[in-house]
Backbone bond lengths (Angstrom), bond angles and torsions (degrees), N, CA, C in turn:
res aa  C-N    CA-C-N  psi(-1)  N-CA   C-N-CA  omega(-1)  CA-C   N-CA-C  phi
1 M - - - 1.414 - - 1.500 112.24 -
2 S 1.359 115.94 -37.33 1.470 118.61 -178.11 1.519 110.47 -70.90
3 G 1.340 118.31 -22.55 1.462 120.06 174.45 1.526 112.12 -64.28
4 Y 1.321 115.91 -41.67 1.454 119.51 178.89 1.551 110.64 -66.08
5 L 1.304 115.98 -39.75 1.431 121.37 177.67 1.530 112.18 -62.70
6 L 1.350 116.65 -43.01 1.453 121.91 175.81 1.554 110.43 -60.19
7 W 1.315 117.31 -44.25 1.480 120.70 179.21 1.500 110.56 -62.98
8 L 1.307 115.50 -41.86 1.496 121.31 -179.31 1.535 108.72 -60.60
9 I 1.321 116.59 -46.23 1.507 120.10 179.38 1.492 110.16 -63.32
10 I 1.328 120.26 -41.51 1.426 123.31 177.97 1.484 111.25 -61.13
11 V 1.330 119.32 -46.70 1.443 123.57 -176.44 1.544 109.92 -65.16
12 V 1.381 115.94 -43.43 1.458 119.01 178.34 1.512 111.95 -65.71
13 A 1.326 117.76 -36.35 1.473 121.82 177.05 1.499 110.75 -63.53
14 V 1.325 115.79 -45.55 1.478 120.71 -178.80 1.532 109.13 -64.97
15 V 1.325 119.45 -43.11 1.425 121.20 179.73 1.591 112.98 -61.95
16 I 1.306 113.55 -32.66 1.472 118.46 178.85 1.530 112.69 -83.91
17 L 1.338 116.60 -39.85 1.475 118.94 -173.29 1.500 114.20 -79.02
18 I 1.300 119.40 -32.26 1.447 121.43 -178.00 1.526 111.30 -62.04
19 P 1.282 122.60 -50.25 1.493 120.35 177.76 1.548 113.68 -61.70
20 I 1.314 116.17 -31.73 1.448 121.33 177.90 1.471 110.12 -67.29
21 A 1.338 116.39 -45.83 1.459 122.85 179.16 1.540 111.49 -62.28
22 V 1.354 114.81 -43.91 1.501 118.95 178.12 1.538 109.74 -61.06
23 A 1.333 118.67 -42.27 1.441 121.67 -178.06 1.532 110.54 -65.87
24 V 1.319 116.92 -39.60 1.477 121.14 -179.99 1.533 109.65 -66.33
25 I 1.342 117.61 -44.29 1.451 121.16 179.70 1.531 109.86 -65.18
26 R 1.299 120.13 -39.72 1.463 123.53 -179.91 1.537 108.51 -66.13
27 N 1.346 118.06 -40.19 1.441 121.26 179.04 1.556 111.06 -65.78
28 I 1.312 117.82 -41.50 1.458 122.14 177.32 1.494 111.08 -63.00
29 D 1.351 117.59 -41.58 1.447 122.59 179.99 1.518 110.34 -65.61
30 Y 1.317 118.12 -40.62 1.503 124.29 178.81 1.495 109.08 -62.85
31 K 1.337 117.57 -43.97 1.472 120.68 -179.04 1.537 111.44 -66.94
32 R 1.339 117.15 -35.14 1.441 120.01 176.65 1.500 112.73 -68.99
33 Q 1.343 117.43 -34.89 1.480 120.96 177.79 1.530 108.99 -70.14
34 I 1.323 117.95 -39.48 1.469 120.24 179.77 1.490 111.92 -66.89
35 S 1.343 118.61 -39.41 1.442 122.97 -179.24 1.522 113.23 -75.11
36 G 1.319 116.20 -11.95 1.484 119.06 178.88 1.527 114.23 92.88
37 K 1.314 117.04 1.19 1.475 118.11 179.82 1.509 111.78 -75.60
38 R 1.330 117.58 -19.64 1.447 122.32 -179.89 1.572 107.78 -132.60
39 K 1.289 114.69 140.90 1.452 118.83 -178.84 1.487 110.78 -62.78
40 M 1.354 116.55 137.65 1.476 122.71 177.26 1.479 108.16 -65.22
41 R 1.335 115.18 136.60 1.461 120.44 177.29 1.529 108.67 -82.88
42 T 1.314 115.20 137.96 1.483 121.19 178.03 1.520 109.01 -126.63
43 L 1.328 116.09 169.63 1.435 121.60 174.48 1.504 110.99 -74.89
44 K 1.336 112.63 140.49 1.497 119.10 172.57 1.512 108.84 -80.32
45 E 1.334 118.10 160.05 1.420 121.77 177.24 1.542 113.37 -58.77
46 G 1.319 115.43 124.52 1.466 120.44 178.98 1.494 114.23 88.26
47 E 1.342 118.73 -4.63 1.462 122.11 -179.53 1.526 109.38 -83.38
48 Q 1.344 116.82 138.30 1.463 121.43 -177.71 1.475 108.75 -100.51
49 V 1.350 115.55 143.71 1.469 122.20 173.37 1.521 106.78 -83.09
50 K 1.348 116.72 138.99 1.446 121.54 -179.96 1.479 109.38 -108.95
51 T 1.324 116.76 145.65 1.472 121.89 175.99 1.543 108.77 -81.65
52 E 1.308 116.36 178.82 1.459 120.35 -178.90 1.552 110.34 -63.32
53 S 1.353 117.13 -28.33 1.439 118.09 -179.90 1.501 112.41 -79.41
54 G 1.353 116.56 -8.34 1.443 118.89 175.29 1.569 111.88 100.88
55 A 1.328 116.28 -8.92 1.452 120.05 178.61 1.479 110.76 -83.78
56 P 1.326 118.75 144.91 1.504 119.93 178.18 1.501 111.09 -66.59
57 N 1.331 114.46 149.76 1.441 121.49 178.75 1.526 110.36 -66.72
58 M 1.334 116.48 142.64 1.470 121.11 178.14 1.529 107.64 -85.35
59 D 1.325 112.84 165.01 1.459 119.31 175.96 1.537 109.95 -59.09
60 M 1.295 118.92 146.79 1.462 121.33 -177.99 1.529 111.91 -61.39
61 E 1.330 118.47 -34.85 1.447 121.21 178.96 1.536 112.03 -63.88
62 I 1.292 115.50 -38.81 1.454 121.59 178.70 1.535 109.94 -65.94
63 L 1.352 115.54 -42.39 1.440 120.25 179.02 1.565 110.93 -64.89
64 A 1.326 115.51 -39.16 1.431 117.65 179.68 1.548 109.89 -65.97
65 A 1.320 116.39 -42.86 1.476 120.56 179.45 1.567 110.71 -61.02
66 E 1.309 115.59 -41.33 1.453 119.89 177.87 1.550 110.58 -63.50
67 A 1.315 116.47 -42.71 1.472 118.18 -178.11 1.548 109.93 -67.46
68 K 1.338 117.33 -36.59 1.428 119.83 175.77 1.506 113.25 -63.71
69 M 1.352 115.43 -42.93 1.455 119.36 177.24 1.557 114.59 -62.10
70 K 1.318 113.04 -43.24 1.451 119.81 179.08 1.543 111.18 -63.55
71 S 1.366 116.38 -42.10 1.407 117.73 179.90 1.522 112.08 -66.92
72 A 1.319 116.76 -34.44 1.452 120.10 178.30 1.549 109.89 -70.72
73 Q 1.293 118.27 -34.62 1.460 122.05 175.52 1.515 110.85 -62.91
74 N 1.307 116.24 -40.39 1.471 121.45 -179.91 1.532 110.01 -63.49
75 V 1.317 116.99 -41.15 1.466 120.95 -177.97 1.530 110.03 -70.58
76 M 1.308 116.25 -39.36 1.477 120.03 -176.57 1.524 113.79 -82.21
77 G 1.320 115.69 -13.53 1.419 122.02 -174.81 1.528 112.34 -75.02
78 P 1.330 117.29 -174.41 1.508 120.65 -179.25 1.541 107.83 -61.86
79 G 1.284 115.48 133.51 1.455 120.02 176.16 1.550 113.30 83.64
80 G 1.308 117.98 2.95 1.497 121.35 -174.49 1.528 108.34 -76.69
81 L 1.281 116.61 151.07 1.502 124.79 176.05 1.514 112.05 55.82
82 G 1.293 115.80 52.95 1.460 121.42 174.59 1.504 115.66 75.48
83 G 1.325 118.57 18.50 1.452 123.74 -178.76 1.454 111.40 -76.23
């Protein structure tokens, strides 16, 4: 029974420690890039930037048009323009 408990503790420790280690390494790498000790990473030709949700970023013009439409909807909606 203690063998199962030991394996459970090991698995839980790994699940907790791996994301912490990745975050620490990422932070160190970022600080090295900012200080100039490591070359800043840039996008390669044809590579797309992804958002946090994993979808590629849209063109800036499309984003601007969406923002304009949403702001107009807010003004025309219920309670808009002092309503």
